[in-house]
N, C-alpha and C positions, 0 to 999 in steps of 0.2 A: 154791146157788151162783150160778145165771141171775139170781136177783133182786140181789145183790150186785155183780153185775158191771154191771147196770143202773142203779143208783143211783150209782156210781162214778162211770160214766160221765154220766151228769144232773149230777153236782156240777160236772164239771170242765168241764161248756159253760157253766154258771153264773158260773164264778169268771173265762172268760176273756172275758166281755161287758164292753166300754170303760165308763170312767165316764162320766159326762156332762163335757164340759168347761167351764170357768168364762168367762165371757166376758171376752173382753181389752176395754182400757181404751185409749184413745190420747187424749192430752193436748197441744193447740197452745201456742204462746207465751204469755205473758200481756200483755194492751195495757191502759196509762191514757192517757186523754183527757178534756179538759175538756167541760164540758155548758154551751152558753151562756157569754157575753162578762164578763157583771159581776164588774169587781173592783177596785169602787170602796168603801172604807169611809168611811162619812158620821158625823163623829163626833156632829152631830145629830140623828141620824136618829129616830123617835119607834120605838115597840116595842122588843121584847125582842133583838132582833138587827139590827144593822147591814147586815151582809153576809152572806148565804149561797152559799156557792159549790157547783156542784156536777161530779162527774167519777164516768167510765164504768170500769169496769173489766170486761174480759171474757175469753175464752179459749174456745178450739174443743176440745169433749170429743167423743168417738166411743164409747160402749159404754152397755147399758142397764144403767142402774143405776150408773154409773160418776158420780164427786162427788170434788170435792179441796177443801179450806179455803184461803183465801186470806188474807193478813195485808196492811192497809195502813196506815202509818204515816207521820211526816213528820220527817225529820233523825234515825231510826233509834229516834222514841217519844218527840219533845219534843210539848209542847203547845201551842207558840205559832211562829210567823212571826217571823222576826228581821229589824229595820229601822237605822234611823239610831239613832246614839249606844248600840246595842245594846238598843234598846227592844225589846218583846215585845209581837206582836198576838197575844191567847190566843185559840183558839177549841174548840169540842166536836166528836165526829164523831156524824153519827146516820145512819139509812138505813132505807128500808122493810124490807129483808132484813140481816142479819148482828146483832152486838152489840158493842159496847164492851168491851175487858179494856183495862185501864192505860193507856196514852195512845195506843192501836193500833184498828182497825176490822178484825173477822174476818168474812167472807163463806163460805158453802157455794157452789160453782159446778157446775152437771151438768150433762149432756146436753141436759135439758129447759131448764133456766135457765142459759146459759153467759155471762150477763152480771148487773150490779149496779150500780146508782146509789147512789153513797156522797158525802153531803153532810158541807162542812166549814162551822160556822156560827159565826160571829163575834158575842159579843153586845157588847148598845150599853153606851154610858157609858166605854170604854177611853180614856181621855186619851193621846193621844200625838202625838209630832212630824209635821210634814208629812214625806210621801218612800216612797221603795218598802220593803215590808215580803217577804221572800222564806224560799223552805225548799223543800226537796226530799223530793217525796212518792213514795214507792217502794212496789211492789204484789210479792207474793211467795208463791211455795206454802208452805203449813205443812207439807209433805211431802218432805223432802230428798231421800228416796228416788226419789221422783216427777221433781222438779228436777234429779236425776243422770241417771236411766235416759233422761229425752227430752232432756239439755243444754238446759234451759229456766231462763234467768237472769232474775232480778229485772228489772221495766220500772220506770222511774223517772221525773220529768218536774218543771220547778222548778214551785212557784206562785209568784205574783206577786198582790201587793195593793198596790194605791195609796191612800196618806192623803193628800187635798188639802191646801191649805193652806186654812182657815177659820178665820173671825173672826167674832165677836157681841157687841153692845153693847145694853145697855137698862138703864133703871132699875133702881137697885139695889132688890129687895124688892118692885117692882110690876110689874104685867103688861102694862098698857098702852105703847103706842109714842107716847103726847102727852102732856104734862102741864104743865098752866097756873099757872105760878108766881105769885102775889101777892106785887109787892116792896113794899105797902105807903106810906107818904107819901115821898114824895124829896125828897131834898135832898143839898147836893153831899158828894160825897165819902163818901155811904153806902155801906156793905161790905154785901153780900147773900151769908149763907152758907146761906141756909134751901132753895136747890135740890137739889135728890134727886140723891146720889151715883149715878154710872154705873158698872155693871158688867159688866168686859171680861172675853174670854177670846177668844184665838187662840194656834194651836198652830203660829204661824210668827212672825217680824217682822212688824209691821204698821204701818197709817197710819191716824188718826184725822182726817178731814173735818168742819171747821165752817165753816158758811155763814148768816150774816145777813141777812134779807131786807132790812134798811135799812143795811148795813155797818155794825153795830156801834153804832147810834143805835135811841135809844126814839123814835116817832114820835107827835105828836099827836094825837088823836082828830078833829081837822080835816083831817089828814093833809097840812099844811102843813111841809116839810122846812124852814122857815126856825126853826121851835122844836123842831128835833130836839134829844136830849140825847143826847150819847155816853156812851158805857159801856166799862169794862175789862174783859176775862175772864181768871181764869186758871183754865186746864185740868190738873188732877195739878200745880199749884203752875207752870205755864208759861204765860207770855204768848202770848197768842192776839190776833195782829192781825186783825181782823175787818173793816177796809177793803178787804180781800183778796176777790175773789172766792169763791175757795175758801182758808180756810188748812187748812194741815195741818202735823200733827205727826209724825213718824216716830217709833215706838219697836224697836228692834233684839231686844228679848226676846220671848220665846213666853211665855203666861201660861194657866193652867190655871183663873186666874179671881182678879179682885181689884176692889175699889172705888176709885170715881176721884173726886175732890171738885170742885165747880165752882164757882167762886166768882165774884160781879159786882160792879163797884164803879163807882159813878154818877158821872158827870163834874159839869160846871158846871151847875145850875140855875138862875142869876141870870136875872131878866128872862124865865122861861118861864111863859105862860099854865097856868091851871089846867086841871085835865082828864085826861083818860085815855092815858097813854103806854104803848105797848105795839113788840114787836119780836117776830118768829120766828125761833129761834137752831136751824138742821138740823144733826144729828148723826150721823154715819155711819165705818164703819170698812170696811176692806178689807185684805187682807193682801199682803205686800209680793211674796210669790210667787202667781203666779195660773196656772201651767200646769205639767204634769209633764213632767221631763224627757226 
């Protein structure tokens, strides 16, 4: 009887010992912030990405072993910023921590690692009109009960990328910036179509400027202006007056790429001495828009 009573008392003591309490977790608000100030997308930049923007997401997390998953997305899951004429600047998510799922980035934050860096990488070769491209970047906890219990709303910020107006001109199918055109034997009214075509790209309205070393005249090898031979120039079938110091032609439409013919017509060669004649024609291009709004 004594043994049974002692055993019962011992069992009661064991049952009354408190269970170890689970560690309590505390979560602070989410914060999104940009890292670095680069936000220009260069249409002609080399490499796989023309722009990489970096953002930091962070929270205050207290409690050993406490962690929470955070989801970042743009405009609720869009893969691109939106710009002029509803054009879209596409990007991809990446980061040292986390993983991509659909059009979102997911990352685990913890007491030991309460922040993470996330990148939006914009692939090169996207042909876009000049202007601002925007989207709403947001971050929220992937546990609704955590957000509700601590009254933690999502954090958001506007992402802006500026695509500047850019223009480019080059000889079609050639890599060099200088071309020597052999016009052969000159005679009056000779039409020369053998000049290489030009290749133009511009994401805004643009201006082409032509400048002749001798104001639209071929100079004799003696460098005596009395023997100059005038010539006419057609650029994209438009007459260019090379007597001006800078002859400019404006084009009001952007172009992702098109070829432009260049035609020369030799003027009066009567009573001109034999010899070599030459001129240097400089051709440049510039967008009509030159600065962000």
